[in-house]
A tleap script that builds the chain and sets N, CA, C and O, in Angstrom:
source leaprc.protein.ff14SB
mol = sequence {
  NMET ASP THR ALA SER ALA GLY ASP SER ASP
  ALA GLY GLY PHE THR ILE SER ASP LEU ALA
  ARG ASP PHE GLY VAL THR LEU ARG THR LEU
  ARG PHE TYR GLU SER ARG GLY LEU ILE ALA
  PRO ALA ARG SER GLY MET THR ARG ILE TYR
  SER ALA ARG ASP ARG ALA ARG LEU ALA LEU
  ILE LEU LYS GLY LYS GLN LEU GLY PHE THR
  LEU VAL GLU ILE ARG ALA MET LEU ALA ASN
  GLU GLU LYS LYS ALA GLY SER PRO ASP LYS
  SER ALA ALA VAL GLY GLY LEU HIE LEU SER
  ARG GLU GLN ILE VAL GLU GLN LEU ASP LEU
  LEU ARG SER GLN ARG ALA GLU ILE GLU ASP
  ALA ILE LYS GLU LEU GLU GLY ALA LEU THR
  ARG LEU GLY ALA CGLY
}
set mol.1.N position { 0.844 -1.170 0.000 }
set mol.1.CA position { 0.000 0.000 0.000 }
set mol.1.C position { 0.889 1.233 0.000 }
set mol.1.O position { 1.884 1.277 0.723 }
set mol.2.N position { 0.545 2.230 -0.798 }
set mol.2.CA position { 1.375 3.426 -0.840 }
set mol.2.C position { 0.993 4.366 0.295 }
set mol.2.O position { 0.041 4.116 1.034 }
set mol.3.N position { 1.767 5.471 0.424 }
set mol.3.CA position { 1.531 6.386 1.532 }
set mol.3.C position { 0.200 7.108 1.409 }
set mol.3.O position { -0.387 7.470 2.428 }
set mol.4.N position { -0.293 7.328 0.207 }
set mol.4.CA position { -1.595 7.982 0.049 }
set mol.4.C position { -2.695 7.102 0.625 }
set mol.4.O position { -3.597 7.604 1.296 }
set mol.5.N position { -2.634 5.796 0.374 }
set mol.5.CA position { -3.638 4.891 0.907 }
set mol.5.C position { -3.547 4.826 2.421 }
set mol.5.O position { -4.566 4.808 3.113 }
set mol.6.N position { -2.324 4.792 2.934 }
set mol.6.CA position { -2.161 4.743 4.376 }
set mol.6.C position { -2.737 6.001 5.008 }
set mol.6.O position { -3.363 5.931 6.066 }
set mol.7.N position { -2.537 7.132 4.382 }
set mol.7.CA position { -3.090 8.389 4.876 }
set mol.7.C position { -4.603 8.368 4.851 }
set mol.7.O position { -5.249 8.864 5.775 }
set mol.8.N position { -5.182 7.793 3.792 }
set mol.8.CA position { -6.631 7.717 3.696 }
set mol.8.C position { -7.195 6.862 4.822 }
set mol.8.O position { -8.217 7.206 5.416 }
set mol.9.N position { -6.530 5.744 5.117 }
set mol.9.CA position { -7.045 4.875 6.163 }
set mol.9.C position { -6.921 5.544 7.525 }
set mol.9.O position { -7.787 5.365 8.381 }
set mol.10.N position { -5.859 6.309 7.735 }
set mol.10.CA position { -5.703 7.029 8.989 }
set mol.10.C position { -6.800 8.082 9.144 }
set mol.10.O position { -7.231 8.370 10.261 }
set mol.11.N position { -7.247 8.649 8.039 }
set mol.11.CA position { -8.274 9.680 8.079 }
set mol.11.C position { -9.659 9.076 8.280 }
set mol.11.O position { -10.631 9.820 8.409 }
set mol.12.N position { -9.779 7.757 8.308 }
set mol.12.CA position { -11.051 7.134 8.605 }
set mol.12.C position { -11.690 6.376 7.474 }
set mol.12.O position { -12.834 5.942 7.608 }
set mol.13.N position { -10.999 6.196 6.357 }
set mol.13.CA position { -11.620 5.428 5.298 }
set mol.13.C position { -10.791 5.353 4.050 }
set mol.13.O position { -9.684 5.884 3.961 }
set mol.14.N position { -11.374 4.667 3.082 }
set mol.14.CA position { -10.727 4.457 1.800 }
set mol.14.C position { -11.660 4.966 0.716 }
set mol.14.O position { -12.879 4.849 0.838 }
set mol.15.N position { -11.102 5.523 -0.330 }
set mol.15.CA position { -11.921 5.954 -1.461 }
set mol.15.C position { -12.166 4.766 -2.376 }
set mol.15.O position { -11.524 3.723 -2.250 }
set mol.16.N position { -13.087 4.937 -3.283 }
set mol.16.CA position { -13.376 3.888 -4.258 }
set mol.16.C position { -12.129 3.605 -5.100 }
set mol.16.O position { -11.869 2.459 -5.465 }
set mol.17.N position { -11.365 4.647 -5.404 }
set mol.17.CA position { -10.126 4.468 -6.179 }
set mol.17.C position { -9.092 3.663 -5.398 }
set mol.17.O position { -8.381 2.830 -5.962 }
set mol.18.N position { -9.017 3.925 -4.082 }
set mol.18.CA position { -8.083 3.164 -3.241 }
set mol.18.C position { -8.384 1.674 -3.324 }
set mol.18.O position { -7.492 0.862 -3.570 }
set mol.19.N position { -9.659 1.323 -3.114 }
set mol.19.CA position { -10.024 -0.092 -3.116 }
set mol.19.C position { -9.847 -0.711 -4.490 }
set mol.19.O position { -9.353 -1.832 -4.609 }
set mol.20.N position { -10.245 0.007 -5.525 }
set mol.20.CA position { -10.100 -0.524 -6.885 }
set mol.20.C position { -8.630 -0.827 -7.172 }
set mol.20.O position { -8.300 -1.891 -7.697 }
set mol.21.N position { -7.771 0.093 -6.832 }
set mol.21.CA position { -6.337 -0.093 -7.070 }
set mol.21.C position { -5.774 -1.216 -6.198 }
set mol.21.O position { -5.055 -2.085 -6.692 }
set mol.22.N position { -6.095 -1.201 -4.922 }
set mol.22.CA position { -5.521 -2.170 -3.990 }
set mol.22.C position { -5.969 -3.602 -4.275 }
set mol.22.O position { -5.213 -4.546 -4.048 }
set mol.23.N position { -7.204 -3.765 -4.776 }
set mol.23.CA position { -7.727 -5.108 -5.019 }
set mol.23.C position { -7.737 -5.489 -6.497 }
set mol.23.O position { -8.102 -6.612 -6.844 }
set mol.24.N position { -7.342 -4.570 -7.365 }
set mol.24.CA position { -7.290 -4.877 -8.788 }
set mol.24.C position { -8.663 -5.101 -9.402 }
set mol.24.O position { -8.825 -5.959 -10.270 }
set mol.25.N position { -9.652 -4.335 -8.956 }
set mol.25.CA position { -11.003 -4.416 -9.515 }
set mol.25.C position { -11.371 -3.066 -10.111 }
set mol.25.O position { -10.692 -2.066 -9.878 }
set mol.26.N position { -12.448 -3.048 -10.878 }
set mol.26.CA position { -12.891 -1.798 -11.484 }
set mol.26.C position { -13.810 -1.037 -10.538 }
set mol.26.O position { -14.366 -1.598 -9.594 }
set mol.27.N position { -13.955 0.249 -10.815 }
set mol.27.CA position { -14.903 1.065 -10.057 }
set mol.27.C position { -16.312 0.505 -10.235 }
set mol.27.O position { -17.115 0.492 -9.303 }
set mol.28.N position { -16.591 0.046 -11.444 }
set mol.28.CA position { -17.899 -0.522 -11.746 }
set mol.28.C position { -18.180 -1.748 -10.875 }
set mol.28.O position { -19.304 -1.934 -10.408 }
set mol.29.N position { -17.163 -2.581 -10.657 }
set mol.29.CA position { -17.313 -3.761 -9.799 }
set mol.29.C position { -17.695 -3.339 -8.384 }
set mol.29.O position { -18.602 -3.914 -7.783 }
set mol.30.N position { -17.009 -2.343 -7.862 }
set mol.30.CA position { -17.302 -1.880 -6.498 }
set mol.30.C position { -18.714 -1.311 -6.409 }
set mol.30.O position { -19.432 -1.571 -5.444 }
set mol.31.N position { -19.109 -0.537 -7.413 }
set mol.31.CA position { -20.467 0.012 -7.420 }
set mol.31.C position { -21.505 -1.111 -7.505 }
set mol.31.O position { -22.560 -1.038 -6.875 }
set mol.32.N position { -21.198 -2.145 -8.285 }
set mol.32.CA position { -22.093 -3.297 -8.411 }
set mol.32.C position { -22.255 -3.996 -7.061 }
set mol.32.O position { -23.376 -4.293 -6.649 }
set mol.33.N position { -21.147 -4.259 -6.375 }
set mol.33.CA position { -21.222 -4.901 -5.064 }
set mol.33.C position { -22.012 -4.030 -4.084 }
set mol.33.O position { -22.758 -4.541 -3.249 }
set mol.34.N position { -21.841 -2.728 -4.194 }
set mol.34.CA position { -22.611 -1.817 -3.343 }
set mol.34.C position { -24.102 -1.918 -3.676 }
set mol.34.O position { -24.934 -1.967 -2.770 }
set mol.35.N position { -24.443 -1.949 -4.958 }
set mol.35.CA position { -25.856 -2.025 -5.364 }
set mol.35.C position { -26.505 -3.321 -4.901 }
set mol.35.O position { -27.721 -3.378 -4.722 }
set mol.36.N position { -25.696 -4.367 -4.704 }
set mol.36.CA position { -26.209 -5.651 -4.239 }
set mol.36.C position { -26.183 -5.763 -2.716 }
set mol.36.O position { -26.544 -6.800 -2.159 }
set mol.37.N position { -25.756 -4.693 -2.044 }
set mol.37.CA position { -25.758 -4.679 -0.590 }
set mol.37.C position { -24.639 -5.461 0.057 }
set mol.37.O position { -24.704 -5.767 1.248 }
set mol.38.N position { -23.606 -5.793 -0.713 }
set mol.38.CA position { -22.494 -6.564 -0.159 }
set mol.38.C position { -21.501 -5.681 0.594 }
set mol.38.O position { -20.870 -6.121 1.555 }
set mol.39.N position { -21.372 -4.451 0.153 }
set mol.39.CA position { -20.564 -3.461 0.861 }
set mol.39.C position { -21.415 -2.196 0.965 }
set mol.39.O position { -22.284 -1.952 0.128 }
set mol.40.N position { -21.160 -1.405 1.985 }
set mol.40.CA position { -22.008 -0.232 2.220 }
set mol.40.C position { -21.165 0.961 2.655 }
set mol.40.O position { -21.076 1.264 3.845 }
set mol.41.N position { -20.547 1.640 1.685 }
set mol.41.CA position { -19.718 2.785 2.053 }
set mol.41.C position { -20.565 3.949 2.576 }
set mol.41.O position { -21.734 4.107 2.222 }
set mol.42.N position { -19.941 4.741 3.414 }
set mol.42.CA position { -20.570 5.985 3.861 }
set mol.42.C position { -20.419 6.990 2.722 }
set mol.42.O position { -19.653 6.770 1.784 }
set mol.43.N position { -21.143 8.068 2.812 }
set mol.43.CA position { -21.048 9.117 1.784 }
set mol.43.C position { -20.596 10.414 2.419 }
set mol.43.O position { -21.015 10.776 3.519 }
set mol.44.N position { -19.739 11.094 1.706 }
set mol.44.CA position { -19.356 12.458 2.063 }
set mol.44.C position { -19.619 13.264 0.807 }
set mol.44.O position { -18.758 13.365 -0.067 }
set mol.45.N position { -20.811 13.839 0.718 }
set mol.45.CA position { -21.235 14.453 -0.538 }
set mol.45.C position { -21.449 13.354 -1.556 }
set mol.45.O position { -22.237 12.436 -1.329 }
set mol.46.N position { -20.755 13.441 -2.670 }
set mol.46.CA position { -20.857 12.416 -3.715 }
set mol.46.C position { -19.768 11.352 -3.580 }
set mol.46.O position { -19.750 10.383 -4.338 }
set mol.47.N position { -18.869 11.526 -2.627 }
set mol.47.CA position { -17.730 10.621 -2.464 }
set mol.47.C position { -18.092 9.441 -1.583 }
set mol.47.O position { -18.663 9.613 -0.506 }
set mol.48.N position { -17.760 8.248 -2.037 }
set mol.48.CA position { -17.932 7.033 -1.228 }
set mol.48.C position { -16.712 6.903 -0.321 }
set mol.48.O position { -15.572 7.043 -0.765 }
set mol.49.N position { -16.970 6.634 0.946 }
set mol.49.CA position { -15.894 6.407 1.905 }
set mol.49.C position { -16.080 4.993 2.460 }
set mol.49.O position { -17.056 4.702 3.151 }
set mol.50.N position { -15.127 4.131 2.143 }
set mol.50.CA position { -15.187 2.739 2.561 }
set mol.50.C position { -14.453 2.563 3.880 }
set mol.50.O position { -13.363 3.102 4.072 }
set mol.51.N position { -15.060 1.804 4.790 }
set mol.51.CA position { -14.470 1.546 6.102 }
set mol.51.C position { -13.547 0.325 6.031 }
set mol.51.O position { -13.482 -0.367 5.015 }
set mol.52.N position { -12.848 0.085 7.120 }
set mol.52.CA position { -12.022 -1.118 7.219 }
set mol.52.C position { -12.914 -2.359 7.108 }
set mol.52.O position { -12.489 -3.375 6.557 }
set mol.53.N position { -14.139 -2.288 7.624 }
set mol.53.CA position { -15.091 -3.402 7.516 }
set mol.53.C position { -15.440 -3.660 6.050 }
set mol.53.O position { -15.465 -4.810 5.612 }
set mol.54.N position { -15.711 -2.587 5.288 }
set mol.54.CA position { -15.997 -2.746 3.861 }
set mol.54.C position { -14.807 -3.381 3.147 }
set mol.54.O position { -14.969 -4.251 2.291 }
set mol.55.N position { -13.628 -2.937 3.508 }
set mol.55.CA position { -12.407 -3.468 2.898 }
set mol.55.C position { -12.266 -4.966 3.186 }
set mol.55.O position { -11.933 -5.745 2.293 }
set mol.56.N position { -12.519 -5.363 4.434 }
set mol.56.CA position { -12.435 -6.774 4.804 }
set mol.56.C position { -13.515 -7.579 4.082 }
set mol.56.O position { -13.251 -8.687 3.615 }
set mol.57.N position { -14.724 -7.030 3.987 }
set mol.57.CA position { -15.808 -7.718 3.275 }
set mol.57.C position { -15.455 -7.878 1.802 }
set mol.57.O position { -15.725 -8.922 1.209 }
set mol.58.N position { -14.852 -6.849 1.205 }
set mol.58.CA position { -14.457 -6.936 -0.198 }
set mol.58.C position { -13.443 -8.058 -0.393 }
set mol.58.O position { -13.527 -8.807 -1.366 }
set mol.59.N position { -12.492 -8.176 0.521 }
set mol.59.CA position { -11.506 -9.255 0.426 }
set mol.59.C position { -12.210 -10.617 0.462 }
set mol.59.O position { -11.850 -11.521 -0.292 }
set mol.60.N position { -13.215 -10.766 1.337 }
set mol.60.CA position { -13.950 -12.030 1.420 }
set mol.60.C position { -14.787 -12.271 0.168 }
set mol.60.O position { -14.870 -13.400 -0.314 }
set mol.61.N position { -15.402 -11.224 -0.356 }
set mol.61.CA position { -16.196 -11.347 -1.589 }
set mol.61.C position { -15.312 -11.842 -2.726 }
set mol.61.O position { -15.681 -12.764 -3.454 }
set mol.62.N position { -14.148 -11.225 -2.872 }
set mol.62.CA position { -13.250 -11.602 -3.973 }
set mol.62.C position { -12.695 -13.014 -3.779 }
set mol.62.O position { -12.501 -13.738 -4.755 }
set mol.63.N position { -12.441 -13.410 -2.538 }
set mol.63.CA position { -11.990 -14.786 -2.280 }
set mol.63.C position { -13.109 -15.752 -2.638 }
set mol.63.O position { -12.862 -16.788 -3.254 }
set mol.64.N position { -14.335 -15.420 -2.257 }
set mol.64.CA position { -15.472 -16.265 -2.604 }
set mol.64.C position { -15.634 -16.402 -4.103 }
set mol.64.O position { -15.899 -17.496 -4.601 }
set mol.65.N position { -15.477 -15.296 -4.835 }
set mol.65.CA position { -15.570 -15.345 -6.301 }
set mol.65.C position { -14.448 -16.209 -6.865 }
set mol.65.O position { -14.671 -16.993 -7.788 }
set mol.66.N position { -13.237 -16.068 -6.313 }
set mol.66.CA position { -12.097 -16.866 -6.782 }
set mol.66.C position { -12.358 -18.358 -6.577 }
set mol.66.O position { -11.924 -19.185 -7.378 }
set mol.67.N position { -13.061 -18.691 -5.514 }
set mol.67.CA position { -13.375 -20.092 -5.225 }
set mol.67.C position { -14.594 -20.575 -5.994 }
set mol.67.O position { -14.988 -21.734 -5.867 }
set mol.68.N position { -15.198 -19.692 -6.797 }
set mol.68.CA position { -16.285 -20.089 -7.678 }
set mol.68.C position { -17.681 -19.968 -7.096 }
set mol.68.O position { -18.638 -20.467 -7.689 }
set mol.69.N position { -17.820 -19.315 -5.948 }
set mol.69.CA position { -19.138 -19.144 -5.363 }
set mol.69.C position { -19.878 -17.997 -6.045 }
set mol.69.O position { -19.259 -17.055 -6.540 }
set mol.70.N position { -21.209 -18.085 -6.066 }
set mol.70.CA position { -22.029 -17.009 -6.625 }
set mol.70.C position { -22.150 -15.881 -5.602 }
set mol.70.O position { -21.851 -16.071 -4.423 }
set mol.71.N position { -22.585 -14.720 -6.054 }
set mol.71.CA position { -22.773 -13.608 -5.122 }
set mol.71.C position { -23.870 -13.917 -4.102 }
set mol.71.O position { -23.788 -13.474 -2.956 }
set mol.72.N position { -24.880 -14.662 -4.500 }
set mol.72.CA position { -25.930 -15.061 -3.555 }
set mol.72.C position { -25.329 -15.929 -2.451 }
set mol.72.O position { -25.627 -15.739 -1.272 }
set mol.73.N position { -24.487 -16.876 -2.837 }
set mol.73.CA position { -23.832 -17.733 -1.852 }
set mol.73.C position { -22.894 -16.923 -0.960 }
set mol.73.O position { -22.826 -17.144 0.249 }
set mol.74.N position { -22.181 -15.993 -1.563 }
set mol.74.CA position { -21.242 -15.160 -0.801 }
set mol.74.C position { -22.008 -14.292 0.194 }
set mol.74.O position { -21.583 -14.134 1.338 }
set mol.75.N position { -23.140 -13.727 -0.242 }
set mol.75.CA position { -23.958 -12.907 0.664 }
set mol.75.C position { -24.367 -13.736 1.888 }
set mol.75.O position { -24.302 -13.250 3.017 }
set mol.76.N position { -24.786 -14.983 1.663 }
set mol.76.CA position { -25.191 -15.856 2.775 }
set mol.76.C position { -23.999 -16.139 3.688 }
set mol.76.O position { -24.143 -16.157 4.910 }
set mol.77.N position { -22.829 -16.360 3.101 }
set mol.77.CA position { -21.628 -16.607 3.907 }
set mol.77.C position { -21.294 -15.397 4.767 }
set mol.77.O position { -20.961 -15.537 5.943 }
set mol.78.N position { -21.385 -14.209 4.178 }
set mol.78.CA position { -21.085 -12.985 4.928 }
set mol.78.C position { -22.079 -12.807 6.069 }
set mol.78.O position { -21.695 -12.414 7.171 }
set mol.79.N position { -23.348 -13.091 5.814 }
set mol.79.CA position { -24.364 -12.988 6.860 }
set mol.79.C position { -24.067 -13.980 7.980 }
set mol.79.O position { -24.195 -13.652 9.160 }
set mol.80.N position { -23.670 -15.198 7.601 }
set mol.80.CA position { -23.308 -16.210 8.597 }
set mol.80.C position { -22.102 -15.774 9.415 }
set mol.80.O position { -22.057 -15.978 10.628 }
set mol.81.N position { -21.120 -15.170 8.742 }
set mol.81.CA position { -19.908 -14.706 9.432 }
set mol.81.C position { -20.293 -13.725 10.533 }
set mol.81.O position { -19.764 -13.781 11.643 }
set mol.82.N position { -21.224 -12.823 10.210 }
set mol.82.CA position { -21.616 -11.808 11.185 }
set mol.82.C position { -22.426 -12.408 12.324 }
set mol.82.O position { -22.279 -11.990 13.472 }
set mol.83.N position { -23.287 -13.390 12.020 }
set mol.83.CA position { -24.093 -14.025 13.063 }
set mol.83.C position { -23.236 -14.855 14.004 }
set mol.83.O position { -23.480 -14.889 15.211 }
set mol.84.N position { -22.231 -15.525 13.449 }
set mol.84.CA position { -21.409 -16.459 14.230 }
set mol.84.C position { -20.200 -15.800 14.867 }
set mol.84.O position { -19.449 -16.470 15.577 }
set mol.85.N position { -19.986 -14.525 14.642 }
set mol.85.CA position { -18.766 -13.863 15.123 }
set mol.85.C position { -18.445 -14.261 16.559 }
set mol.85.O position { -19.198 -13.975 17.490 }
set mol.86.N position { -17.305 -14.929 16.707 }
set mol.86.CA position { -16.831 -15.311 18.031 }
set mol.86.C position { -17.334 -16.649 18.535 }
set mol.86.O position { -16.797 -17.164 19.515 }
set mol.87.N position { -18.349 -17.235 17.902 }
set mol.87.CA position { -18.839 -18.527 18.385 }
set mol.87.C position { -18.189 -19.657 17.595 }
set mol.87.O position { -18.110 -19.594 16.368 }
set mol.88.N position { -17.722 -20.693 18.298 }
set mol.88.CA position { -17.055 -21.797 17.602 }
set mol.88.C position { -18.063 -22.612 16.791 }
set mol.88.O position { -19.207 -22.789 17.210 }
set mol.89.N position { -17.638 -23.099 15.646 }
set mol.89.CA position { -18.482 -23.957 14.826 }
set mol.89.C position { -17.594 -24.915 14.055 }
set mol.89.O position { -16.368 -24.818 14.096 }
set mol.90.N position { -18.233 -25.844 13.349 }
set mol.90.CA position { -17.478 -26.820 12.555 }
set mol.90.C position { -17.329 -26.277 11.143 }
set mol.90.O position { -18.123 -26.590 10.255 }
set mol.91.N position { -16.311 -25.468 10.952 }
set mol.91.CA position { -16.036 -24.927 9.627 }
set mol.91.C position { -14.528 -24.781 9.481 }
set mol.91.O position { -13.773 -24.763 10.453 }
set mol.92.N position { -14.130 -24.677 8.222 }
set mol.92.CA position { -12.712 -24.471 7.927 }
set mol.92.C position { -12.569 -23.098 7.289 }
set mol.92.O position { -13.372 -22.709 6.441 }
set mol.93.N position { -11.551 -22.375 7.699 }
set mol.93.CA position { -11.300 -21.062 7.115 }
set mol.93.C position { -10.546 -21.243 5.803 }
set mol.93.O position { -9.493 -21.880 5.755 }
set mol.94.N position { -11.103 -20.675 4.748 }
set mol.94.CA position { -10.470 -20.703 3.431 }
set mol.94.C position { -10.378 -19.254 2.977 }
set mol.94.O position { -11.374 -18.660 2.563 }
set mol.95.N position { -9.189 -18.693 3.056 }
set mol.95.CA position { -9.017 -17.301 2.664 }
set mol.95.C position { -9.888 -16.351 3.459 }
set mol.95.O position { -10.309 -15.317 2.940 }
set mol.96.N position { -10.166 -16.686 4.713 }
set mol.96.CA position { -10.986 -15.833 5.558 }
set mol.96.C position { -12.454 -16.224 5.578 }
set mol.96.O position { -13.186 -15.822 6.483 }
set mol.97.N position { -12.897 -17.000 4.596 }
set mol.97.CA position { -14.284 -17.475 4.580 }
set mol.97.C position { -14.374 -18.760 5.393 }
set mol.97.O position { -13.540 -19.652 5.241 }
set mol.98.N position { -15.366 -18.855 6.240 }
set mol.98.CA position { -15.576 -20.078 7.012 }
set mol.98.C position { -16.590 -20.935 6.273 }
set mol.98.O position { -17.761 -20.576 6.151 }
set mol.99.N position { -16.115 -22.075 5.782 }
set mol.99.CA position { -16.942 -22.960 4.980 }
set mol.99.C position { -17.206 -24.261 5.720 }
set mol.99.O position { -16.321 -24.822 6.368 }
set mol.100.N position { -18.443 -24.725 5.609 }
set mol.100.CA position { -18.782 -26.019 6.205 }
set mol.100.C position { -18.229 -27.119 5.317 }
set mol.100.O position { -17.868 -26.886 4.164 }
set mol.101.N position { -18.168 -28.310 5.868 }
set mol.101.CA position { -17.713 -29.473 5.086 }
set mol.101.C position { -18.588 -29.631 3.845 }
set mol.101.O position { -18.087 -29.888 2.750 }
set mol.102.N position { -19.896 -29.475 4.026 }
set mol.102.CA position { -20.834 -29.614 2.906 }
set mol.102.C position { -20.561 -28.580 1.813 }
set mol.102.O position { -20.572 -28.908 0.627 }
set mol.103.N position { -20.318 -27.334 2.213 }
set mol.103.CA position { -20.015 -26.294 1.223 }
set mol.103.C position { -18.739 -26.624 0.452 }
set mol.103.O position { -18.679 -26.453 -0.765 }
set mol.104.N position { -17.731 -27.092 1.163 }
set mol.104.CA position { -16.458 -27.417 0.517 }
set mol.104.C position { -16.640 -28.567 -0.468 }
set mol.104.O position { -16.158 -28.500 -1.599 }
set mol.105.N position { -17.330 -29.615 -0.043 }
set mol.105.CA position { -17.543 -30.782 -0.907 }
set mol.105.C position { -18.343 -30.391 -2.144 }
set mol.105.O position { -17.982 -30.765 -3.260 }
set mol.106.N position { -19.433 -29.636 -1.952 }
set mol.106.CA position { -20.263 -29.220 -3.089 }
set mol.106.C position { -19.466 -28.359 -4.069 }
set mol.106.O position { -19.576 -28.532 -5.283 }
set mol.107.N position { -18.669 -27.436 -3.541 }
set mol.107.CA position { -17.903 -26.546 -4.413 }
set mol.107.C position { -16.813 -27.319 -5.148 }
set mol.107.O position { -16.565 -27.068 -6.328 }
set mol.108.N position { -16.167 -28.244 -4.472 }
set mol.108.CA position { -15.164 -29.083 -5.140 }
set mol.108.C position { -15.793 -29.878 -6.268 }
set mol.108.O position { -15.222 -29.967 -7.354 }
set mol.109.N position { -16.968 -30.460 -6.025 }
set mol.109.CA position { -17.662 -31.219 -7.072 }
set mol.109.C position { -17.977 -30.324 -8.267 }
set mol.109.O position { -17.761 -30.710 -9.416 }
set mol.110.N position { -18.487 -29.131 -7.988 }
set mol.110.CA position { -18.825 -28.193 -9.055 }
set mol.110.C position { -17.581 -27.789 -9.854 }
set mol.110.O position { -17.596 -27.804 -11.085 }
set mol.111.N position { -16.520 -27.434 -9.155 }
set mol.111.CA position { -15.296 -27.000 -9.842 }
set mol.111.C position { -14.662 -28.131 -10.643 }
set mol.111.O position { -14.146 -27.903 -11.737 }
set mol.112.N position { -14.698 -29.334 -10.114 }
set mol.112.CA position { -14.155 -30.485 -10.862 }
set mol.112.C position { -14.967 -30.737 -12.129 }
set mol.112.O position { -14.410 -31.063 -13.177 }
set mol.113.N position { -16.275 -30.587 -12.027 }
set mol.113.CA position { -17.143 -30.753 -13.193 }
set mol.113.C position { -16.845 -29.680 -14.236 }
set mol.113.O position { -16.751 -29.968 -15.429 }
set mol.114.N position { -16.699 -28.438 -13.772 }
set mol.114.CA position { -16.370 -27.344 -14.688 }
set mol.114.C position { -15.008 -27.565 -15.342 }
set mol.114.O position { -14.826 -27.298 -16.530 }
set mol.115.N position { -14.049 -28.057 -14.544 }
set mol.115.CA position { -12.718 -28.328 -15.096 }
set mol.115.C position { -12.803 -29.372 -16.203 }
set mol.115.O position { -12.157 -29.226 -17.240 }
set mol.116.N position { -13.587 -30.416 -15.995 }
set mol.116.CA position { -13.735 -31.465 -17.012 }
set mol.116.C position { -14.350 -30.884 -18.285 }
set mol.116.O position { -13.916 -31.209 -19.390 }
set mol.117.N position { -15.361 -30.025 -18.130 }
set mol.117.CA position { -15.986 -29.388 -19.293 }
set mol.117.C position { -14.993 -28.487 -20.026 }
set mol.117.O position { -14.970 -28.460 -21.257 }
set mol.118.N position { -14.187 -27.762 -19.286 }
set mol.118.CA position { -13.179 -26.881 -19.893 }
set mol.118.C position { -12.124 -27.716 -20.617 }
set mol.118.O position { -11.723 -27.374 -21.730 }
set mol.119.N position { -11.676 -28.796 -20.003 }
set mol.119.CA position { -10.671 -29.653 -20.646 }
set mol.119.C position { -11.219 -30.247 -21.937 }
set mol.119.O position { -10.497 -30.337 -22.930 }
set mol.120.N position { -12.497 -30.657 -21.938 }
set mol.120.CA position { -13.123 -31.177 -23.164 }
set mol.120.C position { -13.179 -30.100 -24.242 }
set mol.120.O position { -12.893 -30.371 -25.409 }
set mol.121.N position { -13.544 -28.892 -23.859 }
set mol.121.CA position { -13.627 -27.787 -24.819 }
set mol.121.C position { -12.248 -27.467 -25.391 }
set mol.121.O position { -12.118 -27.205 -26.587 }
set mol.122.N position { -11.223 -27.489 -24.545 }
set mol.122.CA position { -9.858 -27.226 -25.008 }
set mol.122.C position { -9.436 -28.284 -26.022 }
set mol.122.O position { -8.875 -27.950 -27.066 }
set mol.123.N position { -9.699 -29.555 -25.727 }
set mol.123.CA position { -9.336 -30.630 -26.654 }
set mol.123.C position { -10.041 -30.452 -27.996 }
set mol.123.O position { -9.435 -30.626 -29.053 }
set mol.124.N position { -11.317 -30.107 -27.945 }
set mol.124.CA position { -12.078 -29.927 -29.178 }
set mol.124.C position { -11.518 -28.760 -30.000 }
set mol.124.O position { -11.365 -28.869 -31.217 }
set mol.125.N position { -11.218 -27.655 -29.333 }
set mol.125.CA position { -10.671 -26.499 -30.045 }
set mol.125.C position { -9.261 -26.767 -30.559 }
set mol.125.O position { -8.913 -26.331 -31.656 }
set mol.126.N position { -8.442 -27.480 -29.782 }
set mol.126.CA position { -7.098 -27.835 -30.251 }
set mol.126.C position { -7.179 -28.724 -31.479 }
set mol.126.O position { -6.381 -28.582 -32.406 }
set mol.127.N position { -8.142 -29.643 -31.491 }
set mol.127.CA position { -8.333 -30.507 -32.657 }
set mol.127.C position { -8.724 -29.693 -33.873 }
set mol.127.O position { -8.213 -29.934 -34.967 }
set mol.128.N position { -9.617 -28.736 -33.703 }
set mol.128.CA position { -10.035 -27.869 -34.808 }
set mol.128.C position { -8.868 -27.054 -35.322 }
set mol.128.O position { -8.704 -26.876 -36.529 }
set mol.129.N position { -8.055 -26.556 -34.396 }
set mol.129.CA position { -6.883 -25.764 -34.804 }
set mol.129.C position { -5.882 -26.619 -35.568 }
set mol.129.O position { -5.295 -26.163 -36.549 }
set mol.130.N position { -5.687 -27.842 -35.127 }
set mol.130.CA position { -4.782 -28.784 -35.823 }
set mol.130.C position { -5.288 -29.042 -37.251 }
set mol.130.O position { -4.515 -29.033 -38.209 }
set mol.131.N position { -6.594 -29.270 -37.367 }
set mol.131.CA position { -7.164 -29.512 -38.686 }
set mol.131.C position { -6.989 -28.293 -39.612 }
set mol.131.O position { -6.746 -28.439 -40.810 }
set mol.132.N position { -7.116 -27.113 -39.041 }
set mol.132.CA position { -6.935 -25.886 -39.847 }
set mol.132.C position { -5.491 -25.748 -40.292 }
set mol.132.O position { -5.225 -25.328 -41.418 }
set mol.133.N position { -4.558 -26.098 -39.417 }
set mol.133.CA position { -3.137 -25.993 -39.741 }
set mol.133.C position { -2.696 -27.004 -40.783 }
set mol.133.O position { -1.736 -26.764 -41.514 }
set mol.134.N position { -3.388 -28.132 -40.857 }
set mol.134.CA position { -3.022 -29.199 -41.778 }
set mol.134.C position { -3.475 -28.873 -43.222 }
set mol.134.O position { -2.989 -29.460 -44.189 }
set mol.135.N position { -4.410 -27.931 -43.332 }
set mol.135.CA position { -4.981 -27.644 -44.658 }
set mol.135.C position { -4.196 -26.756 -45.454 }
set mol.135.O position { -4.573 -26.443 -46.584 }
savepdb mol mol.pdb
quit
């Protein structure tokens, strides 16, 4: 993080540009997550001011997306995180997200299925490319 970002956090928040730059997402992505109620920045006039909580939630949202979860699933996970704060449960932390055994198994099954479909598509396209090169 550069000194401008550190100064912004000391002043009580982060701008939309700070978060976009720090997390490698677009401004449009942040506005979309806000419109879906996943993050809720304060306003100072027309300027969005993101809190440390918003920043942490964004990190969890992006980890959930990286793991292949939908925004609906991520919203439920975030709600669960807030309800369970501090209470022990049977879950494993994956990049800050607490996932149940069932969630992990279901997501692994889904991702493995998607991987198989992608591998089939790659083979088919490679075959087509080979045929084009042979002509």
